C-alpha positions, 0 to 999 in steps of 0.5 A: 927399168926392167922388172928385176931392177924394179924388184931390187930397187923397191926391196932396197928402199923398204930395207926388206930382203929378197924372197921369191914370194916378195920378187914374184909379187912385185913382178906380177904388179909391175906387169899388171895394167890394173890393181889386182886382188890377192886371188888374182896375184896368187893365180899368176904366181907359181903353183904351190905358192903359200897364200898366207905368205903372199897375204903377209907379203902384201900387208908388208908392202902396203905398210912400207908403201912399196904398193898401195891398195884400194877396196872394190865394190865387192869389198875386195882389197886390190893392190898396185905398185907404189913408190917406196922411195917416196914416203908419202902415199900415192897421189892419184885417185882410183876409179871403181866401176859399179857395173863390172867392179873393175878397179883402176889407178887414175895415174893421169890425175893427181890429188891436189897437195892441199886437198885435205886442208880444203876439206876443212879438217881440223888441226887435231887430226893427223892425216897420213894421206888422202885416199880418193875413190870415184865410183861410176861406169867404166868406158867399156860398160858405158858402151 
């Protein structure tokens, strides 16, 4: 699927209208090989793009499950594409390198469907989704 098709499909699934910033943010994330922070996303958008609009777009996309976010060692949220057609949250863990701060989606791994139940979380808690973040040293820093 090309980037324009991805943008249209994501916006339609989330019931959002297309704007230049919404399309731009999705295109930037589609081209990214790892989750990006808001400042990194802004740097890849056209000059004079309104930062407040980008932050609002990221919040809207997160709420609508178009993207997901994970916090790095530096306490900065980083964003990656999700799947707006699935209302369940992403099902993969993330890795945060304690040496360089890089945050990665571990898409080849999957959080088991019964993960929350296996933790013994009581029935009084309505868990929306689990978020697994692994900390350690990435292959690049381990060399």
